[in-house]
Every structure is written in C-alpha cells, then in structure tokens.
C-alpha positions in Angstrom: 0.0 0.0 0.0 1.5 3.3 -1.1 1.6 6.1 1.5 0.4 9.0 -0.6 0.4 12.3 1.2 -0.7 15.7 -0.1 1.8 18.5 0.4 0.3 21.9 1.3 1.9 25.2 2.2 1.0 26.3 5.7 1.5 29.7 7.3 1.6 29.9 11.1 2.4 32.7 13.4 5.7 32.4 15.2 3.9 32.1 18.5 1.7 29.2 17.3 4.7 27.5 15.6 6.7 27.7 18.8 3.8 26.2 20.9 3.4 23.4 18.4 7.1 22.8 18.3 7.3 22.5 22.1 4.3 20.2 22.2 5.9 18.1 19.4 9.1 17.8 21.4 7.2 16.7 24.5 5.5 14.0 22.4 8.7 13.0 20.5 7.3 14.0 17.1 8.4 16.4 14.4 6.4 19.6 14.0 5.0 18.2 10.8 4.1 14.9 12.6 2.5 16.9 15.4 0.3 19.0 13.1 -0.8 15.8 11.2 -1.6 14.1 14.5 -3.6 17.1 15.8 -5.6 17.4 12.5 -6.3 13.7 12.5 -7.6 13.8 16.1 -9.8 16.8 15.3 -11.3 15.1 12.3 -12.0 12.0 14.3 -13.6 14.0 17.1 -15.8 15.9 14.5 -16.9 12.6 12.9 -17.7 11.2 16.4 -19.6 14.4 17.3 -21.6 14.3 14.1 -22.6 10.7 14.6 -23.7 11.4 18.2 -25.8 14.3 16.9 -27.4 12.1 14.3 -28.3 9.5 16.9 -29.9 12.2 19.0 -32.0 13.4 16.1 -33.5 9.9 15.5 
C-alpha cells in the first residue's frame, strides 16, 4: 500500500509554531508529525460528534 500524502503550504504565526514545536518535542514528534496528529484527532472528534448528533435526532 502506497503512502500518498498531499503537500500543502501552511503559514503559522511564530507564536503558534513555537507552541506546536514545544508540544511536538514533548510527544517525541516532528512539528509536521504533530500537526498531522492534531488534525487527525480533530477530524475523528468531529466525525464522532456528528454521529452522536445524528443519533440524538433519531
């Protein structure tokens, strides 16, 4: 299975970059790895939230 990843330009403030870099270091990840991890977690949480809302509506 090929690991295809989309490359995108990303602009962050110095403050946000430094916060993510420190967090990444704490978690033994690269900054890129940390951003990917955080985005993945947010998408999972959103999907879970949406499915919970759909169950409530039924």
